[in-house]
N, C-alpha and C positions, 0 to 999 in steps of 0.2 A: 504494500500500500504506500502510495506517495502522497505528499502534502504540498500544496502550491498556493500562493496568494495571487488572486486574479482581481483586476480592476476593470470595471465595465461602466459604460454610460448608458442610461436607460431613460426613455421618455414615456411618461404615463399620463393618460387623459381620463377625465371623469366629470360628472356634473356637480360634484362637490370636491372640496379639498381632500377629504379623507379617501374618497374613491380614486382620485388621481394618484395619491400616495400608495394606496393598496394595489393599484395597477402597476406601479413601479416594482413593488415587491413580488407581484405575481409573475413578472417577466424575468426575475433574477435567475431561477433555475435553468430556464431555456437558454438564456444568454451565456451562462457559465458552461453549460454542456457543449456549446458551440466552440468554446475556447480551450477546453480541456481534452487531451487526447486519450480518452479512456472512459470507463464507467464510473460515474460519480457515486461515492459512498456516503459522504457527508458534505453539506454546504452550510457554512457558518458565517453569517455576516460579521465583519469586523468594524466597518465604518460606513456611514452614509453622509454625503454632503450634497445639499440641493444647490445646483449651479444656476438654475433658471426656473422661475415660477411665473406663469402668465395666466391672467384671467381674461377670457374672451367674453364680450357681451354683444348680443345681437338682438335687434328689435324686429319682430315679425308681425305681419298682419295677414289675416285670411282674406283673399281676393283684393288685397291692397288697402282695404279700408276697415274691415271688420275684425273683431276679436284680437286686439293688439296684445302682445306679450313680449317679455324680454327673456331670452335664453342665455344662460351663463354656462360656460365650460372652462374648466381649469386644466392647465397643462404644467407638469412638473418634469424637469430634466434633472436627474440625480446621478452622481458618481458613487457607485457602490463598490466597496472593497470587501472581498469575500475570501475566506480560507477554505480551500477545497481538498478533501481527501478522496483519492480516486485509485482505481486499479487499472493499470494499462495492460489490456489483454494481449497486446503484441509481444509482451515480455514473457507471457505464460507459455510453457511448453506443453502441448497437448499430445497424448499418445493415441495413435490410430489403431483401433481394433475393428475387426470385421467378423461378422457372424453369418455363417451360411446354414440355413435350415434344410433338413431333408424334407422330402415331399410329405411324409406323414406328420412331421412336426409342423410344417407349414399349414396343413389342413386342420390340425388341432387348434392352431392359433386363430384361424378364421372363425368368426362367430356369427 
């Protein structure tokens, strides 16, 4: 098992600040798996720094004049530092075994 520190930048969006931040944390495992050459065993966050936070506000009207409303969307760009424990399967030596069944054994295994 190997341990490595990975830094990744992730953008999360949502209709509230909390959902935007949870979207960032939801994307952490997928982003880390793309950067690590193996199967992830443990992903532990070490640090999070919000580098950019934006609030988008848009006013909408139905048919241009009816039912006016304001839609708000939050976007957070965060730099996440993660400590990853993983197993590199390229380093594992597999032993090749082959089993040949006789005709009666093969027929007994069919159900």
